[in-house]
C-alpha positions, -999 to 999 in steps of 0.1 A, spaced: -527 -457 430 -500 -476 419 -515 -499 407 -539 -479 386 -512 -460 376 -493 -492 359 -533 -503 347 -529 -471 326 -493 -477 316 -507 -509 304 -533 -495 285 -512 -468 268 -486 -492 253 -514 -517 242 -529 -486 222 -496 -478 208 -492 -517 198 -530 -510 184 -520 -482 166 -480 -502 151 -507 -531 138 -528 -506 124 -504 -492 101 -484 -523 95 -512 -540 72 -541 -522 54 -572 -543 71 -576 -561 101 -602 -582 116 -613 -573 151 -603 -611 163 -572 -611 147 -564 -578 170 -573 -597 201 -553 -623 196 -522 -607 186 -527 -579 214 -540 -610 245 -573 -590 249 -610 -595 241 -630 -581 214 -645 -557 232 -609 -545 247 -599 -539 213 -632 -516 206 -625 -498 231 -589 -492 223 -598 -483 187 -616 -458 201 -592 -444 226 -574 -439 192 -603 -422 176 -606 -400 203 -569 -387 196 -575 -381 162 -566 -412 145 -594 -419 117 -598 -463 124 -623 -470 101 -647 -503 112 -666 -521 84 -686 -556 80 -689 -585 62 -665 -602 37 -632 -583 40 -642 -562 64 -627 -551 99 -604 -522 115 -587 -497 90 -565 -467 94 -576 -441 73 -558 -410 62 -556 -380 88 -580 -350 85 -552 -330 101 -510 -332 109 -508 -332 144 -520 -368 154 -481 -378 141 -466 -353 161 -454 -335 125 -455 -304 109 -452 -299 73 -420 -296 65 -407 -319 94 -433 -349 74 -413 -340 42 -379 -341 59 -387 -374 70 -400 -387 38 -366 -374 24 -345 -397 54 -369 -425 45 -356 -425 9 -321 -422 14 -325 -454 38 -341 -471 11 -314 -461 -14 -287 -481 8 -276 -451 32 -278 -473 62 -264 -513 57 -296 -530 63 -320 -508 63 -339 -503 32 -368 -530 38 -369 -509 70 -373 -477 55 -395 -487 26 -420 -504 53 -418 -467 73 -425 -445 40 -457 -468 38 -467 -462 71 -457 -423 66 -479 -424 29 -507 -440 50 -513 -414 72 -504 -382 61 -530 -359 50 -542 -354 15 -523 -327 13 -487 -337 18 -495 -377 6 -489 -364 -30 -455 -349 -20 -443 -380 -8 -453 -404 -37 -439 -377 -56 -406 -382 -37 -408 -426 -40 -419 -421 -78 -390 -403 -90 -361 -419 -76 -339 -445 -81 -311 -455 -64 -272 -476 -70 -257 -471 -35 -260 -456 -6 -243 -432 19 -244 -401 -3 -234 -363 1 -264 -342 20 -281 -322 -5 -313 -296 2 -344 -317 7 -370 -285 -7 -342 -286 -40 -350 -324 -38 -389 -319 -36 -386 -293 -62 -367 -320 -89 -391 -345 -77 -424 -327 -82 -409 -317 -117 -407 -351 -129 -438 -359 -113 -456 -334 -129 -435 -335 -162 -429 -296 -159 -392 -282 -173 -370 -272 -147 -340 -246 -146 -311 -240 -125 -274 -226 -123 -251 -258 -126 -211 -250 -127 -194 -255 -162 -157 -255 -162 -148 -222 -149 -184 -205 -158 -218 -209 -139 -245 -214 -170 -282 -219 -164 -297 -250 -173 -333 -254 -189 -340 -296 -187 -369 -321 -188 -364 -340 -153 -371 -378 -157 -355 -392 -121 -337 -384 -91 -308 -412 -86 -288 -417 -58 -253 -432 -58 -235 -442 -30 -221 -407 -31 -243 -384 -42 -279 -377 -58 -282 -370 -95 -307 -355 -113 -314 -375 -150 -327 -349 -176 -331 -340 -209 -310 -309 -213 -330 -287 -238 -300 -268 -247 -277 -292 -261 -304 -317 -273 -292 -350 -255 -294 -369 -221 -277 -356 -191 -269 -361 -155 -268 -335 -132 -250 -334 -96 -277 -319 -74 -259 -305 -44 -239 -284 -74 -275 -272 -85 -281 -235 -74 -313 -214 -82 -336 -247 -85 -369 -240 -102 -399 -258 -117 -412 -239 -147 -450 -241 -157 -442 -249 -190 -448 -292 -195 -431 -315 -214 -442 -347 -232 -420 -380 -218 -392 -388 -243 -380 -424 -253 -356 -424 -220 -327 -452 -214 -327 -465 -181 -319 -436 -155 -300 -456 -129 -277 -472 -157 -271 -442 -172 -261 -425 -141 -240 -451 -132 -219 -449 -164 -218 -409 -165 -200 -413 -132 -177 -438 -138 -170 -425 -170 -168 -388 -156 -146 -393 -121 -120 -420 -141 -94 -406 -165 -88 -443 -180 -116 -466 -191 -119 -504 -197 -139 -529 -206 -135 -565 -198 -153 -598 -203 -153 -618 -172 -161 -655 -165 -183 -650 -134 -222 -640 -131 -231 -602 -130 -244 -607 -100 -211 -624 -83 -188 -595 -101 -214 -568 -88 -210 -581 -46 -171 -572 -55 -167 -540 -69 -186 -507 -56 -211 -495 -81 -192 -461 -83 -164 -477 -98 -178 -502 -127 -206 -511 -146 -210 -546 -145 -237 -562 -175 -246 -595 -176 -232 -613 -207 -251 -647 -205 -258 -668 -170 -218 -675 -161 -203 -642 -180 -207 -606 -172 -189 -574 -189 -172 -548 -169 -168 -510 -177 -142 -497 -149 -121 -467 -146 -91 -454 -125 -63 -435 -127 -43 -460 -146 -49 -486 -164 -22 -506 -149 -45 -499 -115 -75 -512 -132 -63 -544 -148 -44 -550 -110 -83 -547 -95 -94 -573 -126 -69 -598 -115 -75 -595 -76 -113 -602 -83 -104 -642 -91 -120 -648 -121 -109 -658 -154 -114 -624 -182 -107 -611 -213 -95 -577 -223 -120 -562 -248 -107 -520 -247 -87 -507 -247 -65 -522 -272 -30 -509 -257 -47 -532 -223 -32 -561 -237 4 -552 -244 -1 -539 -201 -12 -577 -195 17 -593 -211 38 -572 -193 23 -575 -160 21 -611 -164 57 -615 -172 66 -593 -144 45 -617 -122 59 -646 -135 101 -635 -133 93 -622 -93 74 -659 -91 108 -675 -105 132 -653 -83 111 -666 -51 117 -702 -64 155 -701 -68 152 -689 -33 140 -717 -21 
């Protein structure tokens, strides 16, 4: 009896491994699967039939380019997820792909690809609505209602107007927009959209929206700026009261690795220089951060920051001279 249970457990583990392989790649030949599983092609055929009995649509084709292929499910139960769970899983995977967990981006994208491949047709377009409407420049963000994200993602995909209530000062106003992209920063989700009442591009924090709805009125896409860059610049300019621009004598990739995406915009200016647009509570603070980067730099804006540089240099020289005298 124990030996029978052991054989059954080994078969179950092998079938699950086979399922994982079929989800990793579009087509496998029988010999390839047999080699990966350490069994004969005949055992592979039996395990494929076991998956079919469980409800997984494994297709087999002959000839050049043929092999075993996992098709989309007719029903969701083989994934052990209901519709809402599948959509929530897609939202979570997209958050991971956007950098919410360090090192998890590639794994999240692979998992999302597997999920999309085996989802029923009625849900696959929902997942693709998310993947096609989300951009990112960071990770680890404020939670939002997945249904709100789905509503906005569908509106981006279908090119239909969206409406929502949004705080403006002490009031909450109804906004009517043409939604283009959802953008994930390192702290929050944003909607990049064309504000029809203000006749201009805007970014909106998704967690501040209420009464979100997609309309049936379609729009023709406008020529739009890059969504992630626009939102990043908007976030940096709104969060900090003082803004400054610098020309840094280091590559954009080097500087981006040193500055949080929400704190500054780094623009390449050739292979060995970049422009940094940064903000802080005070100009002295942002200046000190630039000094601590360890690269030569020039002040581009505002003009008064040049005087701050000279004052800071004099203060540091004075401090150095005092230490030298004491020694």
